[in-house]
N, C-alpha and C positions, 0 to 999 in steps of 0.2 A: 238564423240557422236552428236555434233551439226549438222554436215553434214548429218548424218543418220536421225535425226529427221526432218530436212528440206526436205529431199528427201521423207520420208515416209508420211509426212503431206502435201507435195506439197505446201509449203509456200515460200514466197519471203525472209522474214527476221525472225530471231528468237532472242528474248531477254529473258534473265533470270534475276531474281532478288531474293534476300533474304529478301526484304522489304515487308514481308507478310502483315503488318499492313496497307499498302497503298491500299490493295485490299480485304482483308479477315477480317471478324469478327468471333469470336468464340461465340457459344451459347450453352446452355445446357438444358436438361430436367432432373429433379430429378427422381430417382427411388423411387416413393412414398411408395411402399410396404417395400422396404429395410430400407429407412430412418424412416418411421413411426414405424416399428417394433422395432427399436433401440431407437429413441428419444421420442416416445410416445407423450405426450402432448406438448413437446417443439417444435414439428413440426407443427407449426400453420401458419395462413395466412401471418403473418408478415415475418416469416422465408422463406416461399415460395416466397414472393415478393422479398426478398433480394437475393434469388437464381436466380431469373429471371434477376436481375440487376447486376449480376457479370460481370466484365469487361473481355475483351479478355486476358489481362495480367494475371488476377487472374485465369482464366481457363487454360492458358498455364502453370502457376505455379502448378496447380492441376495435370495436366497431367505429368509434369516433376517430381514432388515430390511424387505423389501418394496419396496425401491428401491435404485438404484445411481447414484452421482454419477460422471460422466465429464466432467471439467472443470467448466463451468458448467451442464451439462445433467443433469437428474435423470430417470433412467429409472424409470418407475413400474412397479408390479407388473402383470404381464401383457404388458409390452412385449417381454420376452425369454422364449422357450420353452426352458427348461433341461432337459437330460437327462444321465443318468449313463451313461458308457460305460467298458468295461474298457480298460485300457492295452493297446497292441498286443501286448506280450509275453505277455499272458494271452488276449486275444481271438483271436489268430492261432495259438495253440499247439495242437498235436495231442494234448497230454496234459491239457488242461483244457477245461471247458465252463462257461459262465456265463450268468446272466440277472440283469438289474438293473432296478429301477424307482426312483422317488424315495423309497421307504420303506426298501428293503433291497436287498442284492446277494448273490448266491450264486455261488460259484466252486467247481466240483467237479474233483478230480483224477480223470480217467477212465482213467488208465494202469493196465493190468492187470499185476500182478506175480505171482510164483510163489505167494504166500500166497492170492491171489484165484482162482487157476485150479482 
């Protein structure tokens, strides 16, 4: 598979890693309508802020388990819209370009050096 990817992308080297935390952060947006209809007044500004501050590890657990406990509140599957984003040092870099979805992430070094000229 590696040779195929190198040929198709026309790249010099290909590195793969399972260390997603080095490059990716998870973030989420709450489904306000769904959560509000179930939690009513419990869904306040404080809880919204706690949702915004969920760690990547907590969001991975939510995706894996299908729920997330925050205190005595159980967030069911579908209540949080989770996405993967590259860390700022990779996303804002002029030497890298990337794309990510919930299945995989690709980060390319687009810096041209003398070997590539």
